[in-house]
C-alpha positions as CSV (number, residue, x, y, z in Angstrom):
1,M,4.2,-19.9,19.1
2,V,4.1,-21.3,15.5
3,G,0.9,-23.2,15.9
4,Y,-0.8,-20.0,17.2
5,A,0.6,-18.0,14.2
6,C,-0.7,-20.7,11.9
7,F,-4.2,-20.5,13.8
8,L,-4.1,-16.6,13.2
9,A,-3.2,-16.9,9.6
10,S,-6.0,-19.4,8.9
11,G,-8.4,-17.3,10.6
12,Y,-7.5,-14.1,8.8
13,S,-7.5,-15.9,5.5
14,L,-11.2,-17.3,6.0
15,N,-12.4,-14.0,7.1
16,S,-10.5,-11.8,4.6
17,A,-11.5,-13.9,1.6
18,T,-15.3,-13.5,2.5
19,M,-15.3,-10.1,4.1
20,A,-15.5,-7.9,1.1
21,I,-18.2,-10.2,-0.4
22,A,-20.2,-10.2,2.7
23,N,-20.1,-6.3,2.9
24,K,-21.1,-6.1,-0.8
25,W,-24.0,-8.5,0.0
26,A,-24.9,-6.5,3.0
27,L,-24.7,-3.1,1.2
28,T,-27.0,-4.5,-1.8
29,K,-29.6,-5.2,0.9
30,F,-28.9,-2.2,3.2
31,P,-27.4,0.7,1.3
32,H,-26.4,2.7,4.3
33,S,-22.7,2.4,4.4
34,G,-22.0,4.6,7.4
35,T,-24.8,2.9,9.7
36,L,-23.4,-0.5,8.5
37,T,-19.9,0.3,9.8
38,C,-21.3,1.7,12.9
39,L,-23.2,-1.5,13.5
40,Q,-20.2,-3.7,12.8
41,F,-17.9,-1.7,15.1
42,G,-20.7,-1.6,17.8
43,F,-21.1,-5.4,17.7
44,S,-17.4,-6.2,17.7
45,A,-16.7,-3.8,20.7
46,G,-20.1,-5.0,22.5
47,M,-19.3,-8.8,22.1
48,V,-15.9,-8.4,23.5
49,L,-17.1,-6.2,26.5
50,L,-19.8,-8.9,27.0
51,L,-17.6,-11.7,26.9
52,K,-15.2,-10.0,29.1
53,L,-17.9,-9.5,31.8
54,C,-18.8,-13.2,31.5
55,R,-15.0,-14.0,31.9
56,V,-14.9,-15.8,28.7
57,L,-12.1,-13.6,27.5
58,D,-9.6,-11.1,28.7
59,A,-9.4,-7.6,27.3
60,D,-7.8,-4.6,28.4
61,A,-9.7,-1.8,30.0
62,L,-9.6,1.6,28.5
63,Q,-6.7,3.8,29.6
64,L,-6.5,7.4,28.5
65,T,-2.7,7.1,27.8
66,K,-3.2,4.0,25.5
67,V,-6.3,5.7,23.9
68,K,-4.3,8.7,22.9
69,Q,-1.6,6.4,21.4
70,F,-3.9,4.4,19.7
71,A,-6.1,7.4,18.3
72,P,-4.1,7.8,15.0
73,A,-4.2,4.3,13.9
74,V,-8.0,4.2,14.7
75,V,-8.7,7.3,12.7
76,M,-6.8,6.1,9.8
77,F,-8.3,2.4,10.2
78,Y,-12.0,4.0,10.3
79,I,-11.4,6.3,7.2
80,S,-10.0,3.3,5.3
81,I,-13.1,1.2,6.1
82,A,-15.4,3.9,5.4
83,C,-13.9,4.6,1.9
84,N,-13.9,0.8,1.5
85,M,-17.7,0.6,2.0
86,R,-18.4,3.6,0.0
87,L,-16.4,2.0,-3.0
88,L,-18.1,-1.5,-2.5
89,A,-21.5,0.3,-2.5
90,R,-20.8,1.7,-5.9
91,A,-18.4,-0.9,-7.4
92,T,-18.0,-4.7,-7.7
93,V,-15.7,-6.6,-5.3
94,D,-13.2,-7.1,-8.1
95,T,-12.8,-3.4,-8.5
96,F,-12.1,-3.1,-5.0
97,I,-9.5,-5.9,-5.1
98,V,-7.7,-4.2,-8.1
99,I,-7.5,-0.9,-6.3
100,R,-6.1,-2.7,-3.2
101,S,-3.5,-4.4,-5.4
102,V,-2.1,-1.2,-6.6
103,A,-1.2,-0.1,-3.0
104,P,2.3,-1.3,-3.1
105,I,3.2,1.3,-5.8
106,L,2.0,4.2,-3.5
107,T,3.6,2.5,-0.4
108,Q,6.9,2.3,-2.3
109,V,6.9,5.9,-3.1
110,G,5.9,6.8,0.6
111,E,8.8,4.6,2.1
112,V,11.3,6.2,-0.3
113,F,10.2,9.9,0.2
114,L,8.8,10.0,3.8
115,L,10.6,7.2,5.6
116,G,14.0,7.4,3.8
117,A,14.1,3.9,2.4
118,D,16.2,3.0,-0.7
119,W,14.8,3.0,-4.2
120,P,13.5,-0.5,-5.2
121,N,15.7,-2.8,-7.0
122,R,15.3,-4.2,-10.6
123,D,12.9,-7.1,-9.5
124,A,10.9,-4.6,-7.6
125,W,10.4,-2.3,-10.5
126,L,9.3,-5.1,-12.6
127,A,6.7,-6.2,-10.0
128,L,5.4,-2.6,-10.0
129,L,5.3,-2.6,-13.7
130,I,3.1,-5.8,-13.7
131,I,0.8,-4.2,-11.1
132,S,0.4,-1.1,-13.3
133,M,-0.1,-3.1,-16.4
134,G,-2.8,-5.3,-14.6
135,A,-4.6,-2.2,-13.2
136,V,-4.7,-0.6,-16.6
137,G,-5.9,-3.5,-18.3
138,F,-8.5,-4.1,-15.9
139,A,-9.7,-0.5,-16.0
140,H,-9.9,-0.7,-19.8
141,N,-11.9,-3.8,-19.8
142,N,-14.2,-2.4,-17.0
143,L,-14.8,1.2,-18.3
144,S,-18.4,1.2,-17.2
145,Q,-17.3,1.4,-13.6
146,M,-13.8,2.9,-13.9
147,S,-15.1,5.9,-15.7
148,D,-17.6,6.7,-12.9
149,P,-16.3,9.8,-11.1
150,V,-17.9,8.6,-7.8
151,V,-16.0,5.2,-8.2
152,L,-12.7,7.1,-9.1
153,F,-13.1,9.5,-6.0
154,W,-13.7,6.7,-3.5
155,A,-11.2,4.5,-5.0
156,S,-8.4,7.1,-5.0
157,T,-9.4,8.1,-1.4
158,Y,-9.1,4.4,-0.4
159,L,-5.9,3.9,-2.1
160,L,-4.3,6.9,-0.3
161,C,-5.8,5.7,3.1
162,I,-4.5,2.2,2.8
163,T,-1.3,3.2,1.8
164,A,-1.0,5.3,4.9
165,D,-2.1,2.4,7.1
166,M,0.5,0.3,5.6
167,L,3.2,2.9,6.5
168,I,2.0,3.8,10.1
169,V,-0.4,1.5,11.7
170,K,2.0,-1.3,12.4
171,R,4.4,1.1,13.8
172,V,1.6,2.5,16.2
173,I,0.1,-0.8,17.3
174,T,3.4,-2.6,18.0
175,S,4.3,0.1,20.3
176,I,1.1,-0.3,22.4
177,K,1.1,-3.5,24.7
178,L,-2.3,-4.7,24.7
179,K,-3.8,-8.3,25.1
180,P,-5.0,-9.9,21.7
181,W,-8.8,-9.0,22.5
182,G,-7.5,-5.8,23.9
183,Y,-6.6,-4.6,20.4
184,V,-10.1,-5.5,19.0
185,Y,-11.8,-3.7,22.0
186,Y,-9.7,-0.5,21.5
187,N,-9.9,-0.5,17.8
188,N,-13.7,-0.9,17.4
189,L,-14.9,1.2,20.3
190,L,-12.7,4.0,19.3
191,A,-13.8,3.5,15.6
192,L,-17.3,3.8,16.9
193,C,-16.4,7.1,18.3
194,V,-15.3,8.4,14.9
195,Y,-18.6,7.6,13.1
196,P,-20.5,10.8,14.1
197,F,-17.8,13.0,12.7
198,W,-17.5,11.0,9.6
199,S,-21.3,11.2,9.0
200,V,-21.2,15.0,9.5
201,L,-18.3,15.2,7.0
202,T,-19.9,13.1,4.5
203,G,-23.5,14.3,4.9
204,E,-24.9,11.0,5.7
205,E,-27.7,10.9,8.2
206,I,-26.7,9.4,11.4
207,G,-28.5,6.2,12.5
208,R,-30.4,5.1,9.2
209,T,-32.1,1.9,10.0
210,E,-34.9,1.6,7.3
211,G,-35.1,-1.9,6.1
212,L,-33.4,-3.6,9.1
213,E,-36.9,-5.2,10.0
214,D,-36.7,-7.3,6.9
215,T,-35.3,-10.8,7.7
216,S,-33.2,-11.0,4.5
217,V,-31.5,-7.6,5.3
218,M,-30.9,-8.7,8.9
219,V,-29.2,-11.8,8.0
220,A,-27.1,-9.9,5.6
221,V,-26.1,-7.3,8.0
222,A,-25.6,-9.8,10.8
223,T,-23.2,-11.9,8.7
224,S,-21.0,-8.8,8.0
225,C,-21.0,-7.8,11.8
226,V,-19.8,-11.4,12.7
227,L,-17.0,-11.5,10.0
228,G,-16.2,-8.0,11.1
229,L,-15.6,-9.2,14.6
230,G,-13.4,-12.1,13.2
231,I,-11.4,-9.8,10.9
232,S,-10.8,-7.4,13.7
233,F,-9.3,-10.2,16.0
234,F,-7.5,-12.0,13.3
235,G,-6.4,-8.8,11.3
236,L,-4.8,-7.0,14.1
237,N,-3.2,-10.0,15.8
238,T,-2.0,-11.6,12.6
239,R,-0.5,-8.4,11.7
240,L,1.5,-8.5,15.1
241,A,2.5,-12.2,14.6
242,L,3.7,-12.0,11.2
243,S,6.1,-9.6,9.4
244,A,4.7,-6.8,7.2
245,T,5.7,-8.7,4.1
246,A,4.2,-12.0,5.0
247,F,1.0,-10.2,6.3
248,T,0.7,-8.4,2.9
249,V,1.4,-11.6,1.0
250,L,-1.3,-13.6,2.9
251,G,-3.9,-10.6,2.3
252,A,-3.0,-10.6,-1.4
253,A,-3.4,-14.4,-1.6
254,C,-6.8,-14.3,0.1
255,K,-7.9,-11.9,-2.6
256,F,-7.4,-14.6,-5.3
257,L,-9.8,-16.8,-3.2
258,S,-12.2,-13.7,-3.0
259,I,-12.1,-13.4,-6.9
260,F,-13.3,-16.9,-7.4
261,L,-15.9,-17.0,-4.6
262,N,-17.4,-13.8,-6.0
263,M,-17.7,-15.2,-9.5
264,A,-19.2,-18.5,-8.0
265,V,-21.9,-17.0,-5.8
266,W,-23.5,-14.1,-7.9
267,H,-23.5,-11.8,-10.9
268,H,-21.9,-8.7,-9.2
269,H,-18.5,-9.1,-10.6
270,A,-16.3,-7.2,-13.4
271,P,-16.7,-8.3,-17.0
272,H,-15.0,-11.7,-17.8
273,P,-12.3,-9.9,-20.1
274,A,-11.2,-7.7,-17.1
275,L,-10.7,-10.6,-14.7
276,P,-7.4,-11.9,-16.2
277,W,-5.8,-8.3,-15.8
278,L,-7.1,-8.3,-12.2
279,L,-5.1,-11.6,-11.7
280,L,-2.1,-10.2,-13.4
281,A,-2.3,-7.1,-11.0
282,L,-2.6,-9.5,-7.9
283,S,0.4,-11.7,-9.1
284,G,2.5,-8.4,-9.4
285,S,1.5,-7.7,-6.0
286,L,2.6,-11.0,-4.8
287,F,5.8,-10.9,-6.7
288,Y,6.6,-7.3,-5.3
289,Q,6.3,-8.5,-1.7
290,R,8.7,-11.5,-2.5
291,V,11.4,-9.5,-4.0
292,T,11.5,-6.5,-1.4
């Protein structure tokens, strides 16, 4: 059991550290975030179904009762991913990471006022202060992006969605008994069904595929789809195998690796004076998880 948990954690770390960079790469080549998410969900659901039919893996068949139970988590998951894509299309990976690191602040507020949790202790308040200082410092040194109203809108929406995800999704998925690949199949297939409604809501044309005939575009999109399948499996099943705190700490640690990879591979990153503040915000996030 410990070995399987380590396997899941390792797979999640690899996928999590590279997923945001791969998505940013795909969006620079193929700037249609809605279609890209549709391709990712469709690829993941299709691969699971194909491998199930070939008897390579086992995944649960769709059952109406489980679909209804899973639906709230899927809707929240889709909105979070869609907002993530819109944010990455307009901002750098670093901006996405610092927004992600601020999530414990809103999560704490939600747990206190919505779930009746106790107020945080002194160390937790210190951690939240460190996160806030890091986020403010990052914004101050990256004003060209953080003053963009479109970036602010998608960053705020993503922050609210990822907070709701932390508060409710684990409670939903742990109450539904599915096989490991069953979670992947349900999550991606049902998320695919949300795509048309999201496109109508945001005004993005459904099924835009201009540019996919180009090899470099296809490689970037295909890479993001493969990593999307990996993060679907490792993300959902690691969340089940680890405690909420351990899963969040692991995710935050992966972001440190993402920062260094993002700086190493290309120029799409925040100004260098902003990066220490980003590291401070991430450190505060890790400290918060340790003391709560």
